[in-house]
Each structure stands twice: as C-alpha cells, then as structure tokens.
N, C-alpha and C positions, 0 to 999 in steps of 0.2 A: 504494499500499500504506499502510495507516495504522499507527500505533504503539500500544503498550499505553496510553500516556498519553491517547489519544483515546477509549478505551473507557469506558463508564459502569458502574461497579460499584455495587451497591445499598448501602443503609445499613449492611449487615453486611460490606461489602467483598467481596461475591461477585457473580459473573456466571454465569448458567446456560449450560451447554455441552451441546448436543445432539450426541451421538456417532453417526455414520452409517458404515456399512460402505461403503468406497470401491468394492468390487467389486459387491455385490448391491444397493446403495442403501438397504438396510434400516436403519431407525432402531434402534440398539442400546440406548441408555440416555440418560437425562437426569441429568447430574451438575452440580456447581458447582465453579468455580475462583475462587481469590482471585488477587491479583497475583503472589504468590510461586509458586503452583502453575502458573500460566500461563507464567511465565518459565521454570520448570523443564521444563515440557512442550515449550516452543520450543527450549530448549537441548539437551535429551536426545532430542527427536524421538519421544517416547512420552508417553501421557497420564498426567498427574498431577492429581489433584483435591483439593479440600478436603472432608473428611468432616464434615458438619454434626453428625452424631451423636457422633463421637469427638473432634471439635474438633482435628483434626490433618491433616497432609498425607497423601495416599493415592495412591501410585503403583500404577496398575492393573496387576495381575499380579505384584506384589511377592511375594506368598505363593502364589498359585494358579498362576503361570506364564502366565496368560492376558493376555499383553502386547498393547497396542494401539499400533501404529506409526503416527505421524501422517503423513498425506499433505498436508493443508493445513488451515488454520483460517480461517473467514470470519465476519465480523461482520454483523449485520443492519443495516437502514437507520438505526435509532436507536442503534446501537452499544452496546446493552445486553444482547445475547445472542449466543452463538457457535454455529456449526456446525463440528464437528471431524470431518473425514473420516479414517478409519483403515483400515489393513490389520491385521486382528486375528489373534491366535494363540489359538484355543480359544474357549469360550463367553464372552459378554459379561456374562451375568447370574450372580449368586452362587448361583442355584438350579441352575446347570448348563445353562441353555437358551441358545440362540444370541442371543436378544435379551431385554431386560427387558419388552418389550411383547408379551404373549401372551394376555391375557384380553380377549376381545371384549366390547364394551359395546353396540355397535349395528352392524347390517349393512344397508346401503341396498339398493335394487333394482338398482343398476348392478353388473354383474359386475366382479370384480377383473381388472385386466389380466394377461395371461398372463406367467408368468416361469418360468424353470427351477427356481428355488427353490420356487415354488408347486407345480409338478408333482412335485417331489421330496417335498414334504410330503404331497401327495395319495397318491403311491405308498407312502410310509411308513405312511400311515393304512390303506391297503389291506392291507399286510403285517401290521399289528397286528390289524386286525379280521377279515380274510379273509372278506369278504361273499360269500355264495353267488351263483353265476351270473356272477361277475366274471372276465374274461380275466386280469386282473392277479393275482387270487387263484390262478387255475390255474397261472400261471407260478411263483409263490412256493411253491405246494404241490409242484410237480414238482421244484423245486430248481435248483441252480447249473448242472448239466449241460444241462438243458432251456433255461435262459435263455441260456447260451453258444451253444447250437445255433441259437437264434433270432437272436442277434446276428450269427452267421456267415451265416445265410440272408438276413437283411436287408441285410448288407453286399454280398452277391452281387447282390441286386435293385437296389441303388444303382448298381453297376458296369454292369449290363445297361442300365438306363434312361439312364445317362450316356453310354454307348457309342452308344446309339441316337439321341442328341441330342434326346431328348424332355424338354424343360424341366419341364413340368407333372408328368410321371411321376417325374422325378428328385426334384423337391421332395417329392412324396408319399412316395417311398421313403426319402428322407433323414429325413422326420418319423417314419416307422416305425422306422428305425434308431436315431434319437435316443431314442425312447420305450424301446426294448428296452435300450439302453445305460443309460438312467436306472434301469430295473428292476434291471439288473446292479449299478449303484452302490448302490442301496438294499440289495440282497441282501448285498453285501460291506461295507456300512457306510461307503461312501465319500461324504462330503458334497460338494455342488456346490462349496463353497469350496475344497476340496482341488484340484479340477480347475482352477478359475479361477486359483488361486495358482500352479499348475504352468505354466499358459499365460502368466501374467504374468511368470514367471521367464524365459521364453523371448522376452520382448518386446525383443529386441536385433537390430539389423540385422546380418546376416551377409554380409560382403563376399567370403567365400570362394566360389569357383565351381569345381566339379569339371570338369576338362578331359577330354574324351573323347580316347582315344588315336587318333591318325590313322594309317591304314595307307597306305603308299606305293602 
C-alpha cells in the first residue's frame, strides 16, 4: 500500500478521482482532490473533493444528502490518478441522475454486455414510451395486479422445473422470473441499487443453526 506522499498531484495541487459504484461498477463522476480533501476522504470514509469552480473543499452530499461511502481508493501505475470505489446514497450527479455520464457520443457495433442495470433501464424506457406490440408494454398497461400475478406464476414454474431436476428448464424459468420481478421493480420505482444494498447488508455469516426437535 502506498502513501499520499507517493502520489503525483498536478501543478495546481490536484489529482483526478474517478468515482465508481462498488456495486454496479458504473462510473459515477470525475472529480478532483487536493491533498487536504484526500486526507479528509480517508479519515471520514466518505468522498471529499476540491471544487475547481468554487475554489473550496466539497464534501459530496453535504447539502443534497447524496453521500458516497468509500470502499477503497486505488492509484494508477503512474500514481497521478485515482479510482475511488463507493457505496452511494442517492444520485451521483447534481442533475439528479445516477451517474454524470449519460450523453452518448459514439456507439460501436459490439453489443453492450448484459447487466441488471441495463435491463432495468430498458424496462424503464418501455414504461415511459409504451411501444405498441411490446409484452412489457402490456404488463405496464395492465398494472400492478397483473404483474404480481405473473411473478407468482413464474415462481411456481421455477419450483416445478427445480423439483423435476431439469437444469436447463430451471435456468429458463429463473430468467422468466427475474424478468417479471424487474418489471415489478420498475412499476414500484425500486432501483437495482436498493436490492443490491439490501443483499449487501445481509453479507454476514450466520452461525446460528435451527435445531429440529427430536421425538423419542
């Protein structure tokens, strides 16, 4: 592990800090730190930057409440740039979006890798636009009761496939279930981050074992 003294700040005493969501791996923002803000960040365990426009320290979330809790900080090979992995509370961008990087400049021919966040954005787009002929549109138009019914049906299909020991069919049915659960999440305004945060909070080894009652 290196020290702050080994980092290379630029002529203005700043070092770029690329902030990344530790859960989704999404790049959230590019900010700058000086030595003092980096020391504060490390001491408090939450991001503190140097605002180049206001010429002052800026603790992320100080006024908005959108705090970024630091998981770790890594320097690049030249030690003149940082990657800061965080668990965030609320949007990263001052415009209220999840990330500051939203405006596409170029899209290549290679498809983007699948992610739950990508699927969520796709489903949200379907709900906003309601394109004709889309099954997802049908679900959103029918509303919560229909979506919940489908979640129940797909849960049953998973149980049947699993009980039959059919691995391929179980994978297929789990995918169906996950899709419908994601539709439910969009319908209820539950972002992927809320679910991953809940799972992360349970990431504790439980040594308690329930003992079955023995009959004589």
